[in-house]
Every structure is written in C-alpha cells, then in structure tokens.
Backbone as CSV, one residue per row, in Angstrom:
resi,resn,N_x,N_y,N_z,CA_x,CA_y,CA_z,C_x,C_y,C_z
1,MET,9.324,-38.501,12.002,10.202,-37.341,12.224,9.394,-36.062,12.071
2,GLY,9.591,-35.103,12.925,8.904,-33.817,12.853,9.860,-32.755,12.364
3,ALA,9.414,-31.539,12.383,10.259,-30.415,11.962,10.144,-29.304,12.974
4,TYR,11.268,-28.689,13.330,11.283,-27.540,14.247,11.546,-26.302,13.423
5,CYS,10.616,-25.359,13.460,10.740,-24.131,12.681,11.109,-22.999,13.614
6,GLY,12.183,-22.321,13.388,12.580,-21.223,14.266,12.806,-19.948,13.491
7,PHE,12.407,-18.823,14.100,12.680,-17.504,13.529,13.423,-16.729,14.577
8,VAL,14.725,-16.590,14.402,15.561,-15.938,15.406,16.419,-14.890,14.723
9,SER,16.349,-13.640,15.256,17.189,-12.532,14.764,17.059,-12.350,13.254
10,GLY,15.846,-12.434,12.737,15.615,-12.136,11.335,15.855,-13.300,10.402
11,SER,16.189,-14.490,10.889,16.433,-15.638,10.030,15.369,-16.687,10.236
12,TYR,15.188,-17.533,9.213,14.188,-18.588,9.278,14.882,-19.892,8.945
13,SER,14.693,-20.888,9.761,15.368,-22.160,9.530,14.442,-23.307,9.842
14,VAL,14.668,-24.431,9.163,13.918,-25.656,9.417,14.915,-26.738,9.771
15,THR,14.791,-27.275,10.950,15.717,-28.297,11.433,14.937,-29.549,11.780
16,PRO,15.265,-30.692,11.185,14.536,-31.925,11.515,14.859,-32.374,12.923
17,ILE,13.846,-32.838,13.623,14.035,-33.394,14.956,13.169,-34.627,15.083
18,HIS,13.543,-35.529,15.962,12.770,-36.733,16.206,11.833,-36.480,17.359
19,THR,10.531,-36.549,17.074,9.541,-36.281,18.108,8.678,-37.479,18.407
20,GLY,8.752,-38.501,17.568,7.915,-39.669,17.787,6.512,-39.466,17.264
21,SER,6.261,-38.397,16.517,4.940,-38.156,15.944,5.114,-37.501,14.595
22,THR,4.008,-37.370,13.858,4.052,-36.762,12.525,3.698,-35.296,12.560
23,LYS,3.600,-34.703,13.750,3.202,-33.296,13.875,4.379,-32.370,13.592
24,ASN,4.072,-31.219,13.021,5.070,-30.162,12.851,4.944,-29.194,14.007
25,HIS,6.044,-28.797,14.586,6.035,-27.854,15.704,6.669,-26.557,15.232
26,CYS,5.879,-25.472,15.215,6.367,-24.167,14.773,6.456,-23.256,15.978
27,VAL,7.615,-22.739,16.236,7.793,-21.909,17.426,8.527,-20.641,17.053
28,HIS,7.988,-19.503,17.423,8.741,-18.253,17.372,8.938,-17.799,18.799
29,ARG,10.162,-17.781,19.231,10.475,-17.504,20.625,9.938,-16.149,21.046
30,GLU,9.163,-16.101,22.123,8.607,-14.923,22.783,7.504,-14.228,21.974
31,VAL,7.219,-14.733,20.754,6.192,-14.051,19.990,5.041,-14.978,19.643
32,ILE,5.329,-16.118,18.943,4.255,-17.023,18.578,4.649,-18.444,18.897
33,SER,3.677,-19.266,19.149,3.893,-20.685,19.372,2.675,-21.414,18.859
34,CYS,2.856,-22.327,17.917,1.701,-23.004,17.360,2.046,-24.434,17.014
35,ASN,1.079,-25.299,17.002,1.221,-26.694,16.615,0.321,-26.970,15.420
36,ALA,0.840,-27.490,14.359,0.041,-27.833,13.192,-0.244,-29.319,13.223
37,THR,-1.485,-29.693,13.225,-1.845,-31.106,13.328,-1.742,-31.805,11.985
38,ASP,-1.750,-31.040,10.894,-1.645,-31.639,9.573,-0.201,-31.587,9.120
39,SER,0.423,-32.765,8.920,1.841,-32.808,8.581,2.103,-32.242,7.196
40,SER,1.070,-32.132,6.362,1.264,-31.634,5.004,1.237,-30.113,4.920
41,SER,0.838,-29.426,6.034,0.741,-27.959,6.018,1.833,-27.347,6.878
42,SER,2.340,-26.226,6.481,3.374,-25.525,7.255,3.278,-24.040,6.971
43,LEU,3.822,-23.265,7.911,3.836,-21.814,7.725,4.976,-21.434,6.795
44,THR,4.675,-20.671,5.786,5.729,-20.185,4.900,6.459,-19.036,5.566
45,ARG,7.593,-18.706,5.018,8.368,-17.612,5.592,7.595,-16.298,5.528
46,ARG,6.851,-16.076,4.436,6.104,-14.828,4.300,5.020,-14.712,5.357
47,VAL,4.332,-15.818,5.645,3.282,-15.801,6.661,3.865,-15.478,8.020
48,VAL,5.011,-16.110,8.330,5.657,-15.859,9.618,6.064,-14.400,9.739
49,LEU,6.683,-13.858,8.666,7.122,-12.466,8.706,5.941,-11.517,8.862
50,ASN,4.859,-11.773,8.120,3.679,-10.915,8.236,3.091,-10.947,9.634
51,THR,3.086,-12.141,10.239,2.563,-12.278,11.600,3.404,-11.490,12.588
52,LEU,4.735,-11.609,12.420,5.641,-10.912,13.336,5.514,-9.404,13.186
53,LEU,5.460,-8.927,11.946,5.351,-7.490,11.728,4.038,-6.950,12.267
54,SER,2.962,-7.687,12.048,1.656,-7.262,12.550,1.651,-7.172,14.060
55,SER,2.257,-8.175,14.728,2.306,-8.178,16.191,3.140,-7.024,16.707
56,THR,4.267,-6.769,16.032,5.164,-5.696,16.473,4.489,-4.340,16.375
57,PHE,3.828,-4.075,15.222,3.161,-2.788,15.051,2.028,-2.612,16.040
58,SER,1.309,-3.693,16.339,0.204,-3.611,17.296,0.715,-3.259,18.677
59,LEU,1.826,-3.896,19.084,2.397,-3.619,20.401,2.884,-2.181,20.484
60,CYS,3.526,-1.702,19.411,4.022,-0.325,19.414,2.869,0.662,19.525
61,ALA,1.782,0.388,18.812,0.626,1.285,18.863,0.055,1.362,20.260
62,LEU,-0.027,0.229,20.943,-0.560,0.216,22.295,0.327,0.999,23.249
63,GLN,1.646,0.906,23.045,2.572,1.599,23.937,2.460,3.114,23.795
64,PHE,2.116,3.603,22.600,2.084,5.043,22.384,0.735,5.672,22.691
65,VAL,-0.292,4.891,22.910,-1.622,5.443,23.165,-1.667,6.381,24.363
66,PRO,-1.123,6.007,25.557,-1.214,6.901,26.717,-0.575,8.266,26.475
67,SER,0.612,8.283,25.829,1.296,9.550,25.629,0.526,10.442,24.660
68,VAL,-0.125,9.842,23.667,-0.919,10.637,22.731,-2.090,11.279,23.448
69,PHE,-2.767,10.519,24.303,-3.875,11.071,25.065,-3.405,12.206,25.967
70,ALA,-2.237,12.046,26.571,-1.721,13.084,27.460,-1.468,14.373,26.689
71,GLU,-0.909,14.235,25.463,-0.623,15.418,24.668,-1.908,16.087,24.202
72,GLU,-2.912,15.293,23.809,-4.157,15.864,23.318,-4.921,16.583,24.428
73,SER,-4.874,16.050,25.633,-5.606,16.674,26.735,-4.932,17.965,27.187
74,GLY,-3.608,18.044,27.017,-2.872,19.226,27.438,-2.635,19.293,28.927
75,GLU,-3.024,18.267,29.660,-2.861,18.261,31.119,-1.491,17.713,31.495
76,ILE,-0.851,18.381,32.421,0.483,17.990,32.881,0.409,17.635,34.354
77,THR,1.096,16.563,34.727,1.144,16.138,36.125,2.544,16.367,36.672
78,THR,2.655,17.077,37.776,3.950,17.334,38.398,4.344,16.158,39.286
79,SER,5.565,16.181,39.784,6.054,15.089,40.631,5.283,14.982,41.938
80,SER,4.655,16.057,42.371,3.889,16.037,43.621,2.494,15.440,43.444
81,GLY,2.054,15.317,42.185,0.711,14.818,41.911,-0.263,15.898,41.477
82,LEU,0.174,17.157,41.506,-0.664,18.257,41.030,-0.844,18.145,39.516
83,LYS,-2.077,18.310,39.047,-2.356,18.298,37.616,-2.816,19.691,37.186
84,TYR,-2.270,20.160,36.067,-2.683,21.478,35.591,-2.757,21.518,34.068
85,LYS,-3.584,22.415,33.599,-3.738,22.639,32.166,-3.805,24.139,31.926
86,VAL,-3.000,24.630,31.003,-2.986,26.060,30.683,-4.176,26.368,29.775
87,VAL,-5.048,27.262,30.214,-6.208,27.650,29.401,-6.063,29.066,28.848
88,LYS,-5.166,29.849,29.447,-4.876,31.184,28.919,-3.446,31.549,29.271
89,LYS,-2.731,32.079,28.301,-1.339,32.458,28.519,-1.211,33.970,28.443
90,GLY,-0.617,34.554,29.492,-0.380,35.989,29.491,0.786,36.341,28.585
91,ASN,1.094,37.621,28.481,2.182,38.067,27.603,3.417,38.486,28.389
92,VAL,3.522,37.980,29.632,4.671,38.308,30.485,5.487,37.041,30.715
93,SER,6.777,37.114,30.431,7.623,35.928,30.552,8.099,35.685,31.980
94,ARG,8.110,36.709,32.807,8.619,36.577,34.169,7.609,35.828,35.040
95,THR,8.025,34.683,35.585,7.137,33.891,36.433,7.224,34.360,37.879
96,VAL,6.230,33.974,38.639,6.152,34.347,40.055,7.275,33.676,40.840
97,GLN,7.796,34.398,41.824,8.845,33.877,42.695,8.387,33.974,44.153
98,PRO,8.934,33.125,45.037,8.592,33.239,46.461,8.862,34.649,46.972
99,GLY,7.926,35.187,47.724,8.056,36.539,48.253,7.337,37.590,47.436
100,ASP,6.940,37.252,46.197,6.219,38.217,45.361,4.823,38.486,45.921
101,LEU,4.402,39.735,45.819,3.028,40.095,46.149,2.215,40.056,44.859
102,ILE,1.149,39.271,44.857,0.330,39.137,43.654,-1.154,39.164,44.020
103,GLY,-1.969,39.505,43.043,-3.417,39.438,43.201,-3.943,38.303,42.344
104,ILE,-4.636,37.357,42.950,-5.119,36.192,42.211,-6.648,36.153,42.199
105,ARG,-7.154,35.521,41.178,-8.569,35.184,41.121,-8.661,33.670,40.962
106,PHE,-9.579,33.079,41.710,-9.707,31.626,41.631,-11.138,31.194,41.905
107,LYS,-11.451,30.026,41.371,-12.735,29.383,41.641,-12.439,27.976,42.118
108,ALA,-12.943,27.629,43.296,-12.674,26.324,43.903,-13.949,25.490,43.918
109,THR,-13.827,24.252,43.457,-14.994,23.379,43.343,-14.717,22.025,43.979
110,TYR,-15.711,21.557,44.741,-15.662,20.198,45.289,-17.016,19.537,45.074
111,ASN,-16.987,18.343,44.528,-18.223,17.580,44.322,-19.264,18.397,43.544
112,ASN,-18.769,19.083,42.492,-19.614,19.904,41.607,-20.241,21.119,42.301
113,PHE,-19.710,21.492,43.457,-20.206,22.675,44.163,-19.078,23.684,44.293
114,THR,-19.299,24.904,43.810,-18.292,25.959,43.919,-18.411,26.628,45.281
115,PHE,-17.360,26.497,46.079,-17.411,27.055,47.433,-16.576,28.317,47.600
116,ASP,-15.774,28.668,46.618,-15.025,29.930,46.625,-14.943,30.432,45.193
117,ASP,-15.183,31.728,44.995,-15.108,32.284,43.647,-14.759,33.768,43.722
118,THR,-13.477,34.070,43.537,-13.050,35.471,43.579,-13.100,36.118,42.193
119,PHE,-13.505,35.351,41.174,-13.739,35.967,39.867,-14.946,36.903,39.936
120,ALA,-15.810,36.643,40.915,-17.041,37.435,41.046,-16.882,38.639,41.964
121,THR,-15.705,38.814,42.566,-15.494,39.921,43.502,-14.900,41.134,42.784
122,ALA,-15.054,42.295,43.409,-14.554,43.530,42.797,-13.030,43.545,42.716
123,GLU,-12.376,43.036,43.734,-10.915,43.034,43.790,-10.393,41.602,43.853
124,PRO,-9.201,41.362,43.306,-8.603,40.032,43.444,-8.168,39.781,44.878
125,TYR,-7.764,38.579,45.149,-7.295,38.190,46.479,-5.774,38.328,46.484
126,TYR,-5.259,39.198,47.357,-3.821,39.461,47.383,-3.122,38.548,48.386
127,ILE,-2.024,37.977,47.941,-1.227,37.112,48.818,0.252,37.353,48.564
128,ARG,1.044,36.993,49.552,2.495,36.972,49.409,2.867,35.517,49.125
129,VAL,3.439,35.269,47.958,3.731,33.896,47.547,4.679,33.226,48.540
130,GLY,4.285,32.041,48.992,5.093,31.305,49.962,4.689,31.548,51.393
131,SER,3.682,32.381,51.616,3.258,32.710,52.985,2.424,31.605,53.616
132,GLY,1.910,30.686,52.806,1.087,29.608,53.339,-0.369,29.982,53.518
133,ASN,-0.789,31.086,52.926,-2.182,31.526,53.064,-3.146,30.804,52.125
134,VAL,-2.606,30.047,51.189,-3.443,29.251,50.285,-2.928,27.812,50.310
135,PRO,-3.731,26.844,49.887,-3.293,25.447,49.889,-1.993,25.237,49.109
136,LYS,-1.272,24.189,49.484,0.032,23.908,48.876,-0.058,23.754,47.360
137,GLY,-1.140,23.145,46.894,-1.291,22.957,45.451,-1.347,24.269,44.696
138,LEU,-1.990,25.280,45.282,-2.042,26.596,44.651,-0.678,27.278,44.693
139,GLU,0.017,27.136,45.815,1.367,27.709,45.925,2.277,27.135,44.834
140,GLU,2.184,25.823,44.636,3.013,25.178,43.612,2.650,25.683,42.220
141,ALA,1.358,25.788,41.956,0.907,26.239,40.638,1.327,27.677,40.359
142,LEU,1.273,28.531,41.374,1.621,29.943,41.185,3.057,30.119,40.710
143,LEU,3.944,29.239,41.161,5.351,29.336,40.767,5.573,28.956,39.305
144,LEU,4.528,28.436,38.662,4.603,28.098,37.242,4.003,29.195,36.369
145,MET,3.478,30.239,37.003,2.654,31.215,36.292,3.266,32.608,36.247
146,GLY,2.759,33.395,35.305,3.096,34.804,35.204,1.817,35.619,35.127
147,LEU,1.949,36.923,35.057,0.791,37.809,34.991,-0.080,37.472,33.777
148,GLY,-1.378,37.286,34.035,-2.318,36.994,32.955,-2.525,35.526,32.670
149,ASP,-1.685,34.663,33.236,-1.846,33.223,33.019,-3.062,32.699,33.775
150,ARG,-3.738,31.734,33.166,-4.856,31.068,33.839,-4.709,29.557,33.661
151,LEU,-4.822,28.830,34.774,-4.688,27.375,34.770,-5.933,26.715,35.339
152,MET,-6.204,25.509,34.857,-7.184,24.627,35.476,-6.392,23.596,36.274
153,LEU,-6.737,23.442,37.550,-5.966,22.582,38.446,-6.812,21.445,39.002
154,THR,-6.179,20.288,39.127,-6.731,19.182,39.906,-5.775,18.978,41.068
155,VAL,-6.221,19.346,42.260,-5.344,19.351,43.435,-5.685,18.158,44.325
156,PRO,-4.759,17.204,44.468,-5.032,16.050,45.329,-5.160,16.465,46.786
157,GLY,-5.793,15.612,47.583,-6.098,15.950,48.971,-4.920,16.415,49.793
158,ASN,-3.753,15.785,49.603,-2.593,16.157,50.411,-2.054,17.540,50.065
159,LEU,-2.448,18.077,48.901,-2.030,19.426,48.500,-3.173,20.431,48.621
160,ALA,-4.320,19.952,49.111,-5.483,20.833,49.289,-5.695,21.094,50.777
161,PHE,-6.711,20.474,51.373,-6.994,20.710,52.794,-6.505,19.577,53.693
162,GLY,-5.821,18.594,53.094,-5.150,17.566,53.879,-6.070,16.670,54.689
163,PRO,-5.503,15.998,55.692,-6.269,15.031,56.494,-7.316,15.675,57.402
164,LYS,-7.207,16.974,57.633,-8.184,17.646,58.499,-9.421,18.126,57.734
165,GLY,-9.298,18.281,56.425,-10.414,18.820,55.666,-10.677,20.268,56.032
166,ARG,-11.917,20.715,55.828,-12.280,22.083,56.188,-13.702,22.102,56.742
167,ARG,-13.862,22.840,57.820,-15.182,22.922,58.447,-16.149,23.740,57.601
168,ALA,-17.423,23.444,57.765,-18.458,24.205,57.062,-18.539,25.615,57.629
169,THR,-18.760,26.570,56.753,-18.978,27.961,57.163,-20.257,28.449,56.490
170,ALA,-20.651,29.664,56.783,-21.903,30.198,56.245,-21.928,30.130,54.720
171,GLY,-22.843,29.364,54.180,-22.994,29.240,52.737,-21.983,28.337,52.069
172,LYS,-21.120,27.713,52.852,-20.083,26.851,52.290,-20.094,25.498,52.997
173,PRO,-20.061,24.403,52.240,-20.101,23.084,52.856,-18.759,22.715,53.466
174,SER,-18.765,21.708,54.305,-17.502,21.189,54.836,-16.790,20.409,53.735
175,ILE,-15.479,20.383,53.812,-14.664,19.618,52.867,-14.091,18.429,53.631
176,PRO,-14.383,17.208,53.216,-13.892,16.041,53.949,-12.377,15.901,53.850
177,PRO,-11.786,15.110,54.737,-10.333,14.911,54.706,-9.852,14.360,53.363
178,ASN,-8.710,14.858,52.940,-8.020,14.372,51.736,-8.878,14.418,50.472
179,ALA,-9.775,15.387,50.400,-10.632,15.521,49.218,-9.875,16.196,48.077
180,THR,-10.104,15.729,46.854,-9.541,16.368,45.669,-10.361,17.613,45.333
181,ILE,-9.665,18.728,45.122,-10.322,20.005,44.833,-9.929,20.465,43.427
182,TYR,-10.888,21.028,42.727,-10.651,21.544,41.376,-10.655,23.074,41.410
183,TYR,-9.615,23.651,40.822,-9.469,25.106,40.838,-9.324,25.651,39.420
184,GLU,-9.844,26.830,39.245,-9.491,27.674,38.114,-8.726,28.839,38.722
185,LEU,-7.500,29.057,38.276,-6.606,30.010,38.939,-6.003,30.970,37.925
186,GLU,-6.022,32.261,38.259,-5.450,33.277,37.376,-4.686,34.310,38.190
187,ILE,-3.555,34.751,37.655,-2.830,35.871,38.267,-3.330,37.149,37.603
188,ALA,-4.079,37.936,38.365,-4.717,39.141,37.825,-3.887,40.398,38.046
189,GLU,-3.133,40.437,39.137,-2.302,41.599,39.462,-0.922,41.124,39.895
190,PHE,0.084,41.928,39.517,1.466,41.573,39.865,2.197,42.872,40.201
191,PRO,1.888,43.466,41.362,2.460,44.772,41.717,3.982,44.800,41.692
192,GLY,4.606,43.745,42.187,6.069,43.710,42.213,6.663,43.773,40.824
193,TYR,6.059,43.056,39.893,6.550,43.052,38.514,6.346,44.419,37.867
194,MET,5.189,45.026,38.110,4.918,46.336,37.531,5.893,47.380,38.070
195,LYS,6.284,47.229,39.341,7.267,48.143,39.924,8.616,47.974,39.241
196,GLU,8.981,46.719,38.949,10.246,46.456,38.267,10.251,47.110,36.884
197,ILE,9.124,47.026,36.191,9.022,47.615,34.854,9.179,49.136,34.917
198,MET,8.544,49.761,35.905,8.631,51.217,36.042,10.052,51.648,36.368
199,GLU,10.738,50.863,37.213,12.117,51.199,37.562,13.029,51.090,36.348
200,ILE,12.785,50.087,35.510,13.589,49.925,34.298,13.351,51.093,33.342
201,ASN,12.102,51.510,33.226,11.765,52.616,32.317,12.337,53.947,32.793
202,ASP,12.531,54.087,34.119,13.056,55.333,34.676,14.564,55.448,34.507
203,GLU,15.231,54.331,34.230,16.699,54.355,34.124,17.151,55.015,32.827
C-alpha cells in the first residue's frame, strides 16, 4: 500500500491508496510533484509549506522585475510605440495644442550619426503643431510637452521617415526605410503661450 499526499487550499492530508508498490507518491497540484523511492522517508508538512512559500515568492519576484526596470529607467512607451524619457521639466503647466506656433530645438541621430542638430543654431526651428512639417513621432511628443520641457525620444520607423526613408543630402546620410531614429527634443519658444500670458496681465 502506498500513500497519496495532497496539499490543497492550505490543507495537508495523507490518504492511503493501493498502488501495488511500496513507493510513496507526493503530489502538490500545479506546484510540485515528486516520487520518494524510500518508503521510510516522507515530506513533513513544514517542508511542504516552506517549498510552496519559496516557490510563490520566487514567482512573484520574477513577475515584478520588468515593471521595476521600467520605473528605474524612467522611459515611457505610448500606445503608438513611441518611447520617451523626460530629462528636463519646464515650469509651465500648459501643454502644446494642435495649431500652436512653437520654436523647437532637436538633435536627430541614426546609427550613432547626428544628421540634424538645431541646438547648435542661432534660432530654434519654428513650426505650427499639427502641420506635418516634422515626423509623426515628434508631433506626438510635442503634445506631451510644455515650454522648457526636454525629452529623449526613441521613434520607431513608422513614426519617423516611414517606408520611404530619406534621401542623402549635402553632409547628411540617407536614412533607410523604417529606420528607428533617436531624438533629443526641447520646446524653446512658445509665442502663443506668451501672448496668452500678456493678455491675462493686461486685464
């Protein structure tokens, strides 16, 4: 006669069963399964509980690892696949809206080569938000930003130069189709917002 050991819903039970052998069969459903070849040895309740607790804590730790890494890196991924990290926060709470005129500074890098850098120019690059004058990934990022904010972006190919890529120009390499582009982006000027502030002060 053998013995069937079960641990179900926090209880431990030993039920004799006829197996035709002298082996003890110890089974914990969905967690452990073991066969003891020595009929004189068996798992005590404390050993079983310690094994279960150890397994549970290990599984929980593994499940939380990705989220901890995400929080430590500070990088956020949007539903479109755009990744961004805030490296500088301005002191203006009003975020950019479609139609706003803003001056931006950005540095664009592909394959460790910087092919655009308006941080080095005398004036920022002025655009009307939503006009389509910059890649979709930048348009999306701008709507998350306010004056003085600076983000580091990882822009997937479909939000950068798409399936057509970009042709080489003087001093700038070609960008292959669907290439991931890395940007450093800052809102340096916000004329529309400054006008709103002046109008409020005049009232």
